[in-house]
Every structure is written in C-alpha cells, then in structure tokens.
C-alpha positions in Angstrom: -20.2 -39.7 -16.2 -21.7 -37.7 -19.1 -21.1 -34.3 -20.5 -24.6 -33.0 -20.1 -25.7 -29.6 -21.2 -27.2 -27.2 -18.7 -30.6 -25.6 -19.4 -28.8 -22.4 -20.6 -25.5 -23.5 -22.1 -24.8 -20.0 -23.4 -25.5 -16.9 -21.4 -24.6 -13.3 -22.1 -24.2 -11.4 -18.9 -23.3 -7.8 -17.9 -22.4 -7.2 -14.3 -21.6 -3.8 -13.0 -21.2 -4.8 -9.4 -20.2 -2.6 -6.5 -16.7 -1.2 -6.2 -15.0 -0.5 -2.9 -12.2 2.0 -2.3 -9.4 0.9 0.0 -9.3 2.8 3.3 -6.2 3.9 5.2 -6.6 1.2 7.7 -8.3 -2.3 7.7 -10.0 -2.2 11.1 -13.5 -1.2 11.9 -15.4 -1.9 8.7 -17.9 -4.7 8.5 -17.6 -5.0 4.7 -13.9 -5.0 4.6 -13.7 -1.8 2.6 -15.8 1.4 2.5 -18.2 1.8 -0.4 -17.2 3.8 -3.5 -18.4 4.3 -7.1 -19.7 1.4 -9.1 -17.5 -0.5 -11.5 -17.8 0.0 -15.3 -20.1 -2.8 -16.7 -18.2 -5.8 -18.1 -20.3 -7.6 -20.7 -19.2 -11.3 -20.8 -20.5 -14.4 -22.4 -20.5 -17.6 -20.3 -20.2 -20.9 -22.1 -20.9 -24.2 -20.4 -18.2 -26.5 -21.6 -18.8 -29.5 -19.3 -21.5 -30.3 -16.7 -22.4 -33.3 -14.6 -19.2 -33.1 -12.5 -19.4 -33.9 -8.8 -18.0 -31.0 -6.9 -15.0 -30.3 -9.2 -12.1 -28.8 -7.3 -9.2 -28.0 -9.6 -8.4 -27.3 -13.2 -5.1 -27.5 -15.0 -4.0 -27.0 -18.7 -1.7 -29.4 -20.5 0.7 -28.2 -23.2 -1.4 -29.8 -26.0 -4.5 -27.9 -25.0 -6.1 -30.7 -23.0 -7.3 -30.0 -19.5 -7.3 -32.0 -16.3 -10.1 -31.6 -13.7 -10.3 -33.2 -10.2 -13.6 -34.1 -8.5 -13.6 -34.0 -4.7 -14.8 -37.6 -4.5 -11.5 -38.8 -5.9 -11.8 -38.8 -9.7 -9.4 -37.2 -12.2 -10.8 -36.3 -15.6 -9.3 -35.4 -19.0 -11.0 -32.8 -21.2 -10.0 -33.1 -24.8 -11.1 -30.7 -27.6 -13.5 -29.1 -25.1 -15.3 -32.4 -24.3 -15.2 -34.5 -21.2 -13.7 -38.0 -21.6 -16.3 -40.2 -19.9 -13.7 -42.5 -18.5 -11.9 -41.2 -15.4 -8.1 -41.4 -15.4 -7.1 -44.5 -13.4 -4.4 -44.7 -10.8 -5.5 -41.9 -8.5 -4.8 -42.7 -4.8 -7.8 -43.5 -2.5 -9.0 -40.4 -0.9 -10.9 -39.5 2.3 -13.8 -37.7 0.7 -16.0 -36.5 3.5 -17.5 -33.0 3.7 -14.7 -30.6 2.5 -12.0 -33.3 2.3 -11.1 -35.3 -0.7 -9.1 -34.9 -4.0 -8.1 -31.3 -4.4 -5.4 -29.8 -6.5 -4.0 -31.1 -9.8 -0.9 -29.4 -11.3 1.4 -30.6 -14.2 5.2 -30.4 -13.8 6.7 -27.5 -15.7 8.5 -30.0 -17.9 5.3 -32.1 -18.4 5.8 -32.3 -22.2 9.0 -34.3 -21.5 8.3 -36.1 -18.2 4.4 -36.3 -18.1 4.5 -35.8 -14.3 1.3 -34.7 -12.6 1.0 -33.6 -8.9 -2.1 -34.0 -6.8 -3.0 -33.0 -3.3 -5.6 -35.0 -1.4 -6.9 -36.0 2.1 -5.5 -39.3 3.1 -6.9 -41.8 5.6 -4.1 -42.7 8.1 -4.1 -44.8 11.3 -6.4 -44.3 14.3 -9.2 -42.6 12.3 -7.0 -39.7 11.5 -6.5 -37.9 8.1 -3.6 -36.0 6.6 -3.2 -33.6 3.7 -0.9 -35.3 1.2 1.1 -34.5 -1.9 1.3 -37.2 -4.5 2.9 -37.5 -7.9 2.4 -39.8 -10.9 3.2 -40.0 -14.6 0.3 -39.6 -17.0 0.3 -42.3 -19.7 -2.8 -42.2 -21.8 -5.7 -42.6 -19.4 -3.8 -43.8 -16.4 -1.4 -42.4 -13.7 1.5 -44.8 -13.2 4.3 -44.9 -10.7 2.1 -42.9 -8.2 3.8 -42.0 -5.0 3.1 -40.0 -1.9 5.8 -37.4 -1.8 4.8 -35.6 1.4 2.3 -36.6 4.1 1.5 -33.8 6.6 0.9 -34.5 10.3 -2.5 -36.0 10.8 -5.6 -34.9 12.8 -9.0 -36.2 13.6 -11.7 -34.4 11.5 -12.7 -33.5 8.0 -12.1 -29.7 7.8 -9.0 -27.7 7.4 -7.5 -29.8 4.7 -7.6 -27.4 1.7 -4.4 -27.4 -0.4 -3.3 -25.6 -3.5 -0.1 -25.8 -5.5 2.0 -23.3 -7.6 5.3 -23.5 -9.4 7.7 -20.6 -8.7 10.2 -19.2 -11.2 12.8 -20.7 -8.9 11.6 -24.1 -10.1 10.3 -24.9 -6.6 6.8 -26.2 -5.7 4.7 -24.1 -3.3 2.0 -25.9 -1.4 -0.7 -24.7 1.1 -1.9 -26.7 4.0 -4.9 -25.9 6.3 -5.4 -25.8 10.0 -8.9 -24.6 10.8 -8.9 -25.5 14.5 -6.3 -25.7 17.2 -2.8 -24.0 17.3 -1.0 -26.1 14.6 -0.7 -23.0 12.3 1.6 -21.5 14.9 3.6 -24.6 15.6 6.9 -24.7 13.6 7.1 -28.5 14.3 3.9 -29.0 12.3 3.3 -28.7 8.6 -0.4 -27.7 9.0 -1.5 -24.2 8.5 1.5 -23.4 6.4 2.8 -22.6 3.0 5.5 -25.1 2.1 8.4 -24.7 -0.4 9.5 -28.0 -1.9 11.7 -29.5 -4.6 9.9 -31.3 -7.3 10.4 -34.6 -5.4 8.6 -33.2 -2.3 11.7 -32.7 -0.2 12.4 -29.3 1.5 13.7 -26.7 -0.9 17.1 -25.3 -0.2 17.2 -21.8 1.4 13.9 -22.1 3.2 13.7 -19.7 6.2 13.8 -22.4 8.9 16.3 -24.6 7.3 18.7 -26.3 9.8 16.9 -25.0 12.9 16.3 -27.8 15.5 12.6 -28.6 16.0 11.5 -26.6 12.9 10.1 -28.3 9.8 12.5 -27.4 6.9 9.6 -27.4 4.4 7.9 -24.3 5.9 8.0 -21.1 3.9 5.3 -19.2 5.9 3.0 -19.9 8.8 -0.2 -18.7 10.6 -2.6 -19.7 7.8 -6.1 -21.0 8.4 -7.3 -22.7 5.2 -5.7 -21.5 2.0 -7.7 -22.2 -1.1 -6.0 -19.9 -3.6 -2.3 -19.5 -4.5 -0.7 -17.6 -7.4 2.4 -15.6 -8.2 2.0 -11.9 -9.0 3.2 -11.6 -12.6 4.5 -8.0 -12.1 6.3 -8.2 -8.7 7.0 -11.9 -8.6 5.5 -12.1 -5.1 3.5 -15.1 -4.0 -0.1 -14.4 -3.0 -2.6 -16.6 -1.2 -6.2 -16.4 -0.2 -7.6 -18.1 2.8 -10.9 -18.7 4.6 -11.2 -17.0 8.0 -13.5 -18.2 10.8 -16.8 -16.3 10.8 -15.7 -13.5 8.6 -12.1 -12.4 8.1 -11.3 -14.0 4.7 -8.0 -12.7 3.4 -5.6 -12.2 0.5 -2.0 -12.1 1.7 1.4 -11.2 0.1 3.6 -14.0 1.3 7.1 -13.3 2.7 9.6 -16.0 3.6 9.3 -16.8 7.3 6.2 -14.6 7.6 3.6 -15.2 10.3 0.0 -14.4 9.1 -1.6 -14.7 12.5 -4.0 -17.6 12.6 -5.4 -18.5 15.2 -4.1 -15.5 17.2 -5.2 -12.8 14.8 -8.1 -12.4 12.4 -10.6 -9.9 11.1 -13.3 -12.5 11.8 -15.0 -13.9 14.9 -15.0 -17.2 16.5 -18.0 -19.3 15.5 -19.2 -18.9 19.1 -19.4 -15.1 18.7 -16.3 -13.4 20.3 -14.2 -11.2 18.1 -10.5 -12.0 17.6 -7.7 -9.4 17.8 -7.0 -8.0 14.3 -3.4 -7.2 14.8 -0.4 -8.3 17.0 3.3 -7.6 17.0 5.2 -9.7 14.4 2.0 -10.7 12.5 1.5 -9.7 8.9 -1.9 -8.3 7.9 -3.8 -9.0 4.7 -3.7 -6.8 1.6 -7.5 -7.6 1.1 -10.0 -8.9 3.5 -13.7 -9.8 3.6 -16.0 -9.5 6.6 -18.6 -11.0 6.3 -17.1 -14.0 4.4 -17.3 -14.9 0.8 -15.4 -18.1 1.3 -12.7 -17.5 -1.3 -11.5 -20.5 -3.4 -9.2 -20.4 -6.4 -7.3 -17.3 -7.5 -5.7 -16.1 -10.7 -4.0 -12.9 -11.9 -5.4 -11.9 -15.3 -2.6 -11.2 -17.8 -4.3 -11.6 -21.2 -5.4 -9.1 -23.8 -9.0 -10.2 -24.3 -10.3 -8.3 -21.3 -8.1 -5.2 -21.4 -9.7 -3.6 -18.3 -8.8 -6.7 -16.3 -5.0 -6.6 -16.8 -3.2 -7.6 -13.6 -6.5 -7.7 -11.7 -7.0 -10.6 -9.3 -9.9 -13.0 -9.9 -11.1 -15.0 -6.9 -13.8 -17.7 -6.7 -16.4 -17.1 -4.0 -18.4 -19.9 -2.5 -20.6 -17.5 -0.6 -21.8 -13.9 -0.9 -21.3 -12.0 2.3 -21.8 -15.2 4.3 -25.1 -15.8 2.5 -25.6 -19.3 1.0 -26.6 -19.6 -2.7 -24.9 -16.4 -3.9 -21.5 -17.6 -4.9 -19.8 -15.6 -7.6 -16.5 -14.6 -9.2 -14.9 -11.6 -7.6 -12.6 -9.2 -9.5 -10.3 -7.1 -7.4 -8.7 -4.0 -8.9 -5.3 -2.6 -7.8 -3.4 0.6 -8.6 0.3 0.6 -9.7 1.3 0.4 -6.0 -0.8 -2.7 -5.5 -3.3 -0.8 -3.2 -6.8 -2.1 -3.7 -9.1 0.5 -5.5 -12.2 -1.6 -6.4 -14.1 -4.8 -6.5 -16.6 -6.2 -9.0 -18.9 -9.3 -8.5 -19.3 -11.4 -11.7 -21.5 -14.4 -12.4 -23.9 -13.6 -9.6 -26.9 -14.5 -11.8 -25.7 -18.0 -12.0 -26.1 -18.5 -8.2 -23.3 -21.1 -8.3 -20.4 -21.7 -5.9 -17.1 -21.0 -7.7 -14.4 -23.4 -6.6 -11.5 -22.6 -9.0 -10.6 -19.9 -11.6 -7.8 -20.0 -14.2 -6.7 -18.0 -17.1 -6.4 -20.2 -20.1 -3.5 -20.1 -22.6 -6.0 -18.5 -25.0 -6.5 -15.5 -22.7 -10.1 -16.6 -21.7 -11.1 -17.3 -18.1 -12.2 -20.7 -16.9 -14.1 -21.5 -13.7 -15.4 -24.6 -11.9 -18.6 -24.5 -10.0 -18.7 -26.5 -6.8 -22.1 -28.1 -7.0 -23.5 -31.6 -7.1 -24.0 -31.0 -10.8 -20.8 -28.9 -11.2 -19.6 -27.4 -14.4 -16.6 -26.1 -16.3 -17.5 -22.7 -17.6 -15.6 -20.5 -20.1 -15.9 -16.7 -19.8 -15.5 -14.8 -23.0 -15.9 -11.1 -24.1 -19.5 -10.6 -25.1 -18.5 -8.9 -28.4 
C-alpha cells in the first residue's frame, strides 16, 4: 500500500450550507427540521495526508502523535509524522469483510503510554455461516499486535449488515461499545447484546452498576437498548452525557442522548420508513426520542464534539460524517450541528460537499484540527485547517 497523492492534495473551500432551526416537535417534517437562515461561511483548507486506503473505518491518536487507522478489509495501519507506514500492523484477527462488515473501530487504552493496549471491534465468522460483532484487545509492540484476545463476542446472526460498532472511554474508566441490529427484534431483547450500547470494564466484562445488573435473563453488559446501527459515539464535553448517532431504515437517522437503561425504540419506533414503504410510528410510551434526526437519510458515521480554539465558531458543535446527502448517493459530506446553551439544535452546516466523498469517521486531533476518513475504494485521511 502506498501513500499516493490525490489530484488536488490541497483545497481551499468555503461552505455556507443551509441552516435549520429546531421546531417545537419532531414529527411531520420530511427534512427533519424546518428551514431557517443560512450559516455564516466557514473558510477551511483541506489537506490530503494519506490516500490509497481501502474503505478506512476508524482513526485514533496515540500519545506520541502517531495515528492508527483501520481498513474495513482487516488491515490496521500506523501513520507516523503524517505519512503512512506501508507495512500494515500484524496480529489483527481474521475478519468477515463482506459489504458493510469487517474491521471497524480502533481505540487505545487511556493508559496506552504505560500498557500499549489497543482495542478493536470487528465482524467475526462463527459456526454455521453466522457472524458476530466482536471486541478484541492486543498490545502494540512496534509493528505488531501481540497477546490478541477476543474480550466479548456478541450473539451471532446470519447476514452482513447491522454489525457497526464504535467505542468510547468514559470518565468513569469504563469502555462503552455500540452494537447493531438492523433487522429483527434483537434490539428490544434484553437477553441479546445486539442493538445495544454496552458498558464494560477494560477487560470486556460487565461494568459494575449497569442498569440490568443481577436481573435474571438480562445481559449485564447492557447500558441502553433499542438501537439500530450506531456508527458514532462520543461524550458531551460540557454535560458529560454520552451521545450516539445511528442509521435509521429508509430515513430516520438519529442523534440520541443516552440514559442508563433507556430504550430508543428500534424496531418499534423510528422517524423513517420500512424499506418496503410503510411508515413506522415515531413515538411510543417508554421510548426516548432523538435530539436530532434526518429524514431523508444522510447515513451518519463517526461523530465528534469540537472543543478546540482554531475554529472558534465551532466550539461545542457536533461534527458528523455523512455517507449520503438526503438519501442521494455521491454527495457525502461532513455535517456540523449547532446547539444553544440548552442543547437545543439551532442550525446545521454541510461541509466538504465539493469533494463528493463518503465521510466515515471524524475526530478532533490533539492539535485542535479536524481529521476525517473518506469511505472509498481509494479512501483518504484528510486534515481540515482554518483557511487563514
């Protein structure tokens, strides 16, 4: 694999994008929010750091400034001094890389500088032509993962969709993990780990104090339920709340504020439709509704709160990667969502639309710049800087 420059390695872009003002209710609007004034232009410079990646999925920063990047096909790469090491890191488990399944998240341990532990989520082949979303951990030594072990293997199913998984460390020292369940009723089954957000110790065992701890027939790892396919997970830096984003069916993509033991509705409730056409109910007793939703879909993937100083107007805004644009192929982008002091949505801005690339992951770097991965056959790691 080479680090190959794209045709335009340096672009200066200014995107105004449309803003949307949050309404009093969520129902009845095909675009998710009623239209309002346009966003103030945000001039940015986009630098291609690495290209030639095959559907990169996740990006993580190491304490020494290096980066780790996963490719869906099952490769883990090191980026050193801004350049791709051409030799993939060895020791990665064999993955089921079909359609949307494969190697997904990479996340270092909070004490990586001391223990060199790295966590991965991936789709694993199991018996009888079934697959399972799996959490693994290994120790990074040079260019290899050693002592690699599966810490948690979710219940299996036949198929290739619904396996999306993200990870996040909480201030409580616990590891939070999303699991998907696109079809069937697994997201509502408390004996299943699918369609959930899990809260775990760093060894993959259930964290103490989880909402269903000690209840017969309930999985002790479950923190919240009723999720379809969660591809973004981040903690709000102001409130400390855990937020996720997830793909709906045909429409109904969401951002949710996660509460312990909360039920977020799938497959009983959604602002989307079944792929066959019928609408789904958008509310039900005991179900928690989204704080943001999209209908039609943008297929959100990756999510980060911006906390730096280099983009002052973005402070505490949420950045979400989009694989689609209003359910239209070929118009992926980076979506910026603006909130007021009460965390009510007051606007949206679409960035990177001119690139026409699917954005799979977005992270704020330790330098205060924004880094994104494009989910393409010739995928890239891009760095977003202020234009001036």
